[in-house]
C-alpha positions as YAML, in Angstrom:
chain: A
units: angstrom
residues:
- id: 1
  name: UNK
  ca: [27.46, -28.25, -10.68]
- id: 2
  name: UNK
  ca: [25.34, -29.76, -13.65]
- id: 3
  name: UNK
  ca: [24.94, -33.18, -12.00]
- id: 4
  name: UNK
  ca: [23.99, -31.37, -7.82]
- id: 5
  name: UNK
  ca: [21.87, -29.63, -9.72]
- id: 6
  name: UNK
  ca: [19.80, -32.63, -11.54]
- id: 7
  name: UNK
  ca: [20.28, -34.11, -8.01]
- id: 8
  name: UNK
  ca: [18.53, -31.79, -6.44]
- id: 9
  name: UNK
  ca: [15.79, -31.33, -9.09]
- id: 10
  name: UNK
  ca: [15.48, -35.05, -8.76]
- id: 11
  name: UNK
  ca: [15.52, -34.80, -4.78]
- id: 12
  name: UNK
  ca: [12.21, -32.55, -5.17]
- id: 13
  name: UNK
  ca: [10.32, -34.25, -7.15]
- id: 14
  name: UNK
  ca: [10.53, -37.42, -5.03]
- id: 15
  name: UNK
  ca: [9.73, -35.40, -2.12]
- id: 16
  name: UNK
  ca: [6.45, -34.18, -3.84]
- id: 17
  name: UNK
  ca: [5.84, -37.80, -5.27]
- id: 18
  name: UNK
  ca: [6.66, -38.97, -1.70]
- id: 19
  name: UNK
  ca: [4.12, -36.74, -0.32]
- id: 20
  name: UNK
  ca: [1.62, -37.05, -2.42]
- id: 21
  name: UNK
  ca: [1.50, -41.36, -1.92]
- id: 22
  name: UNK
  ca: [1.83, -40.63, 1.87]
- id: 23
  name: UNK
  ca: [-1.36, -38.70, 1.30]
- id: 24
  name: UNK
  ca: [0.12, -35.79, 2.66]
- id: 25
  name: UNK
  ca: [-1.61, -33.07, 0.15]
- id: 26
  name: UNK
  ca: [-4.94, -34.49, 1.12]
- id: 27
  name: UNK
  ca: [-4.46, -34.43, 4.17]
- id: 28
  name: UNK
  ca: [-3.14, -30.75, 5.17]
- id: 29
  name: UNK
  ca: [-5.82, -29.38, 1.81]
- id: 30
  name: UNK
  ca: [-8.71, -29.31, 4.98]
- id: 31
  name: UNK
  ca: [-7.77, -27.21, 7.72]
- id: 32
  name: UNK
  ca: [-9.64, -29.65, 10.14]
- id: 33
  name: UNK
  ca: [-7.70, -32.46, 9.78]
- id: 34
  name: UNK
  ca: [-4.31, -30.37, 9.71]
- id: 35
  name: UNK
  ca: [-5.60, -29.68, 13.31]
- id: 36
  name: UNK
  ca: [-6.59, -32.84, 14.26]
- id: 37
  name: UNK
  ca: [-3.41, -34.36, 12.84]
- id: 38
  name: UNK
  ca: [-1.06, -31.36, 14.23]
- id: 39
  name: UNK
  ca: [-2.53, -31.70, 17.79]
- id: 40
  name: UNK
  ca: [-2.03, -35.76, 17.86]
- id: 41
  name: UNK
  ca: [1.56, -34.98, 17.58]
- id: 42
  name: UNK
  ca: [1.59, -33.11, 21.08]
- id: 43
  name: UNK
  ca: [5.02, -30.75, 21.03]
- id: 44
  name: UNK
  ca: [6.45, -32.24, 17.56]
- id: 45
  name: UNK
  ca: [3.04, -30.64, 15.84]
- id: 46
  name: UNK
  ca: [5.28, -26.97, 15.82]
- id: 47
  name: UNK
  ca: [8.28, -29.07, 13.89]
- id: 48
  name: UNK
  ca: [5.77, -31.14, 11.38]
- id: 49
  name: UNK
  ca: [3.93, -27.86, 11.22]
- id: 50
  name: UNK
  ca: [7.22, -25.77, 9.94]
- id: 51
  name: UNK
  ca: [8.64, -29.06, 8.08]
- id: 52
  name: UNK
  ca: [5.68, -29.46, 5.85]
- id: 53
  name: UNK
  ca: [5.18, -25.80, 4.81]
- id: 54
  name: UNK
  ca: [8.88, -25.43, 4.20]
- id: 55
  name: UNK
  ca: [8.99, -28.23, 2.30]
- id: 56
  name: UNK
  ca: [5.13, -29.05, 0.61]
- id: 57
  name: UNK
  ca: [4.50, -25.05, -0.05]
- id: 58
  name: UNK
  ca: [7.41, -24.40, -2.81]
- id: 59
  name: UNK
  ca: [6.03, -27.12, -4.43]
- id: 60
  name: UNK
  ca: [2.34, -26.61, -5.12]
- id: 61
  name: UNK
  ca: [0.72, -26.99, -1.73]
- id: 62
  name: UNK
  ca: [-1.40, -23.54, -0.32]
- id: 63
  name: UNK
  ca: [-0.16, -22.05, 1.88]
- id: 64
  name: UNK
  ca: [-3.25, -20.43, 3.19]
- id: 65
  name: UNK
  ca: [-4.02, -23.64, 4.37]
- id: 66
  name: UNK
  ca: [-1.15, -23.73, 6.91]
- id: 67
  name: UNK
  ca: [-1.64, -19.97, 7.75]
- id: 68
  name: UNK
  ca: [-5.35, -21.00, 8.37]
- id: 69
  name: UNK
  ca: [-5.08, -24.08, 10.01]
- id: 70
  name: UNK
  ca: [-2.74, -22.31, 12.82]
- id: 71
  name: UNK
  ca: [-5.19, -19.90, 14.88]
- id: 72
  name: UNK
  ca: [-7.27, -22.61, 15.07]
- id: 73
  name: UNK
  ca: [-4.88, -25.06, 16.63]
- id: 74
  name: UNK
  ca: [-2.23, -22.79, 19.07]
- id: 75
  name: UNK
  ca: [-3.51, -19.00, 20.17]
- id: 76
  name: UNK
  ca: [-2.38, -16.06, 17.80]
- id: 77
  name: UNK
  ca: [0.85, -14.75, 19.11]
- id: 78
  name: UNK
  ca: [1.91, -18.81, 18.65]
- id: 79
  name: UNK
  ca: [0.20, -19.14, 15.60]
- id: 80
  name: UNK
  ca: [1.54, -15.85, 14.06]
- id: 81
  name: UNK
  ca: [5.22, -16.42, 15.06]
- id: 82
  name: UNK
  ca: [4.63, -20.29, 13.37]
- id: 83
  name: UNK
  ca: [2.79, -18.74, 10.15]
- id: 84
  name: UNK
  ca: [5.75, -16.40, 9.53]
- id: 85
  name: UNK
  ca: [8.36, -18.88, 10.05]
- id: 86
  name: UNK
  ca: [7.23, -21.50, 8.14]
- id: 87
  name: UNK
  ca: [5.82, -18.31, 5.26]
- id: 88
  name: UNK
  ca: [9.54, -17.35, 5.47]
- id: 89
  name: UNK
  ca: [11.43, -20.37, 5.44]
- id: 90
  name: UNK
  ca: [9.22, -21.70, 2.41]
- id: 91
  name: UNK
  ca: [9.78, -18.65, 0.52]
- id: 92
  name: UNK
  ca: [13.86, -18.74, 0.78]
- id: 93
  name: UNK
  ca: [13.17, -22.64, -0.38]
- id: 94
  name: UNK
  ca: [11.05, -21.92, -3.68]
- id: 95
  name: UNK
  ca: [13.23, -18.68, -3.92]
- id: 96
  name: UNK
  ca: [16.64, -20.78, -3.67]
- id: 97
  name: UNK
  ca: [15.32, -23.39, -5.86]
- id: 98
  name: UNK
  ca: [14.72, -21.46, -8.97]
- id: 99
  name: UNK
  ca: [17.63, -19.16, -8.97]
- id: 100
  name: UNK
  ca: [20.38, -21.50, -7.93]
- id: 101
  name: UNK
  ca: [18.97, -24.89, -9.03]
- id: 102
  name: UNK
  ca: [16.40, -24.74, -12.17]
- id: 103
  name: UNK
  ca: [16.45, -21.39, -13.50]
- id: 104
  name: UNK
  ca: [16.78, -21.87, -16.84]
- id: 105
  name: UNK
  ca: [14.49, -24.77, -16.85]
- id: 106
  name: UNK
  ca: [11.26, -23.11, -14.53]
- id: 107
  name: UNK
  ca: [11.80, -19.59, -15.45]
- id: 108
  name: UNK
  ca: [9.45, -20.35, -18.66]
- id: 109
  name: UNK
  ca: [6.64, -21.08, -15.84]
- id: 110
  name: UNK
  ca: [6.18, -17.45, -14.60]
- id: 111
  name: UNK
  ca: [2.80, -16.01, -15.25]
- id: 112
  name: UNK
  ca: [3.55, -13.35, -17.72]
- id: 113
  name: UNK
  ca: [1.80, -10.26, -15.50]
- id: 114
  name: UNK
  ca: [4.83, -11.03, -13.28]
- id: 115
  name: UNK
  ca: [6.84, -10.40, -15.33]
- id: 116
  name: UNK
  ca: [5.07, -6.97, -15.43]
- id: 117
  name: UNK
  ca: [7.41, -6.13, -12.84]
- id: 118
  name: UNK
  ca: [10.35, -6.59, -14.33]
- id: 119
  name: UNK
  ca: [11.57, -2.98, -15.10]
- id: 120
  name: UNK
  ca: [10.18, -2.03, -10.94]
- id: 121
  name: UNK
  ca: [12.30, -4.76, -9.54]
- id: 122
  name: UNK
  ca: [15.53, -3.22, -11.38]
- id: 123
  name: UNK
  ca: [14.95, 0.16, -10.14]
- id: 124
  name: UNK
  ca: [12.60, -0.43, -6.79]
- id: 125
  name: UNK
  ca: [13.75, -3.78, -5.66]
- id: 126
  name: UNK
  ca: [12.69, -3.90, -2.25]
- id: 127
  name: UNK
  ca: [9.41, -1.48, -2.64]
- id: 128
  name: UNK
  ca: [8.53, -4.15, -5.28]
- id: 129
  name: UNK
  ca: [8.98, -7.53, -3.25]
- id: 130
  name: UNK
  ca: [7.19, -6.01, -0.26]
- id: 131
  name: UNK
  ca: [4.49, -4.77, -2.30]
- id: 132
  name: UNK
  ca: [4.10, -8.01, -4.22]
- id: 133
  name: UNK
  ca: [4.14, -9.99, -0.80]
- id: 134
  name: UNK
  ca: [1.91, -8.03, 0.42]
- id: 135
  name: UNK
  ca: [-1.02, -8.54, -2.56]
- id: 136
  name: UNK
  ca: [-0.28, -12.07, -3.73]
- id: 137
  name: UNK
  ca: [1.41, -13.00, -0.72]
- id: 138
  name: UNK
  ca: [3.20, -16.77, -1.09]
- id: 139
  name: UNK
  ca: [2.17, -18.52, -4.02]
- id: 140
  name: UNK
  ca: [4.93, -20.41, -5.83]
- id: 141
  name: UNK
  ca: [5.09, -19.10, -8.84]
- id: 142
  name: UNK
  ca: [6.03, -15.57, -7.07]
- id: 143
  name: UNK
  ca: [8.59, -17.64, -5.47]
- id: 144
  name: UNK
  ca: [10.12, -18.54, -8.78]
- id: 145
  name: UNK
  ca: [9.53, -15.11, -10.48]
- id: 146
  name: UNK
  ca: [11.63, -13.54, -7.60]
- id: 147
  name: UNK
  ca: [14.08, -16.10, -7.94]
- id: 148
  name: UNK
  ca: [14.63, -15.71, -11.61]
- id: 149
  name: UNK
  ca: [14.93, -12.00, -10.87]
- id: 150
  name: UNK
  ca: [17.59, -9.63, -10.66]
- id: 151
  name: UNK
  ca: [16.79, -8.77, -6.96]
- id: 152
  name: UNK
  ca: [19.45, -9.88, -4.79]
- id: 153
  name: UNK
  ca: [18.38, -12.47, -2.25]
- id: 154
  name: UNK
  ca: [18.68, -10.70, 1.16]
- id: 155
  name: UNK
  ca: [16.33, -7.64, -0.62]
- id: 156
  name: UNK
  ca: [14.01, -10.39, -1.42]
- id: 157
  name: UNK
  ca: [14.43, -11.52, 2.01]
- id: 158
  name: UNK
  ca: [13.62, -8.73, 4.31]
- id: 159
  name: UNK
  ca: [11.05, -7.32, 1.57]
- id: 160
  name: UNK
  ca: [9.11, -10.60, 1.94]
- id: 161
  name: UNK
  ca: [9.08, -10.29, 5.59]
- id: 162
  name: UNK
  ca: [8.00, -7.19, 6.05]
- id: 163
  name: UNK
  ca: [5.39, -7.63, 3.21]
- id: 164
  name: UNK
  ca: [4.05, -10.79, 5.06]
- id: 165
  name: UNK
  ca: [4.09, -8.94, 8.73]
- id: 166
  name: UNK
  ca: [0.78, -7.23, 8.27]
- id: 167
  name: UNK
  ca: [-1.41, -10.06, 6.44]
- id: 168
  name: UNK
  ca: [-0.40, -12.70, 8.52]
- id: 169
  name: UNK
  ca: [-0.82, -11.03, 11.82]
- id: 170
  name: UNK
  ca: [-4.73, -10.40, 10.45]
- id: 171
  name: UNK
  ca: [-5.31, -13.97, 9.45]
- id: 172
  name: UNK
  ca: [-3.42, -15.18, 12.77]
- id: 173
  name: UNK
  ca: [-5.77, -12.53, 14.98]
- id: 174
  name: UNK
  ca: [-8.93, -13.07, 13.48]
- id: 175
  name: UNK
  ca: [-8.86, -16.12, 11.58]
- id: 176
  name: UNK
  ca: [-10.85, -18.04, 13.93]
- id: 177
  name: UNK
  ca: [-13.22, -15.11, 14.15]
- id: 178
  name: UNK
  ca: [-13.57, -15.00, 10.36]
- id: 179
  name: UNK
  ca: [-14.05, -19.01, 10.07]
- id: 180
  name: UNK
  ca: [-16.72, -18.77, 12.29]
- id: 181
  name: UNK
  ca: [-18.39, -16.52, 10.50]
- id: 182
  name: UNK
  ca: [-18.05, -18.40, 7.02]
- id: 183
  name: UNK
  ca: [-19.07, -21.70, 8.65]
- id: 184
  name: UNK
  ca: [-22.82, -20.13, 9.99]
- id: 185
  name: UNK
  ca: [-23.07, -17.79, 7.21]
- id: 186
  name: UNK
  ca: [-26.04, -18.34, 5.13]
- id: 187
  name: UNK
  ca: [-26.95, -18.68, 1.51]
- id: 188
  name: UNK
  ca: [-27.56, -14.97, 0.99]
- id: 189
  name: UNK
  ca: [-24.48, -13.77, 2.51]
- id: 190
  name: UNK
  ca: [-22.52, -16.31, 0.41]
- id: 191
  name: UNK
  ca: [-23.77, -14.72, -2.68]
- id: 192
  name: UNK
  ca: [-23.39, -11.30, -1.32]
- id: 193
  name: UNK
  ca: [-20.14, -11.74, -1.16]
- id: 194
  name: UNK
  ca: [-19.54, -13.34, -4.45]
- id: 195
  name: UNK
  ca: [-21.42, -10.25, -5.90]
- id: 196
  name: UNK
  ca: [-19.49, -8.10, -4.29]
- id: 197
  name: UNK
  ca: [-16.49, -9.83, -5.24]
- id: 198
  name: UNK
  ca: [-17.17, -9.75, -9.22]
- id: 199
  name: UNK
  ca: [-18.11, -5.82, -8.90]
- id: 200
  name: UNK
  ca: [-14.74, -5.15, -7.43]
- id: 201
  name: UNK
  ca: [-13.04, -7.64, -10.82]
- id: 202
  name: UNK
  ca: [-15.24, -5.42, -13.08]
- id: 203
  name: UNK
  ca: [-14.54, -2.42, -11.57]
- id: 204
  name: UNK
  ca: [-10.84, -3.16, -11.71]
- id: 205
  name: UNK
  ca: [-11.15, -4.37, -15.30]
- id: 206
  name: UNK
  ca: [-13.12, -1.53, -16.58]
- id: 207
  name: UNK
  ca: [-10.46, 0.95, -15.03]
- id: 208
  name: UNK
  ca: [-7.74, -0.96, -16.60]
- id: 209
  name: UNK
  ca: [-9.68, -0.67, -20.01]
- id: 210
  name: UNK
  ca: [-10.40, 3.37, -19.58]
- id: 211
  name: UNK
  ca: [-6.29, 3.47, -18.61]
- id: 212
  name: UNK
  ca: [-5.42, 1.92, -21.82]
- id: 213
  name: UNK
  ca: [-8.15, 3.80, -24.04]
- id: 214
  name: UNK
  ca: [-6.27, 7.12, -22.41]
- id: 215
  name: UNK
  ca: [-3.08, 5.86, -23.23]
- id: 216
  name: UNK
  ca: [-3.67, 5.09, -26.67]
- id: 217
  name: UNK
  ca: [-5.56, 8.38, -27.41]
- id: 218
  name: UNK
  ca: [-2.00, 10.22, -25.87]
- id: 219
  name: UNK
  ca: [-0.44, 8.30, -28.61]
- id: 220
  name: UNK
  ca: [-1.93, 9.14, -31.10]
...
């Protein structure tokens, strides 16, 4: 078993290094280049999309590249189906790798903000998985967090599926329109978006700080 786990880790590292040497990370880091690469493959583009998404996203390539590129290439129902399938398969690969292959080694890389949900996973596993997937989507470290947690595989699977449905639908259906708007957005529009996002972050920070102060006063 130990040798099998070591072999799996080495295969994963070899896959990432090979993809890097072949320039796949560079190609798939740019949605227009993804479109050109997949369209040139014809019907095999579906398989290439799913294979690249499944094998590369759990090990560092942002999944948003794929779900943004999909509606730019195919009609939204096809893009939605491919995005859901690729996102679920990548989530299963990341989860399974963390749980069954490199659990002890990889658990120390999970960000502290995810560990705050350990108790919620133990008591309300399905609802917690749905919520975290809906908010954070599919970052590799979230795959790892679920993999090293005690949440059952099928709870993770169906919770992730439900959590992904709405965000991926919105991206698939409205993605091309949003992409066109952003591409033609003037400088002042970008400044306004950044300012609004900064205001939201400041508001969240102030709210959490006030809540911590209130909790401290109640404890005293």
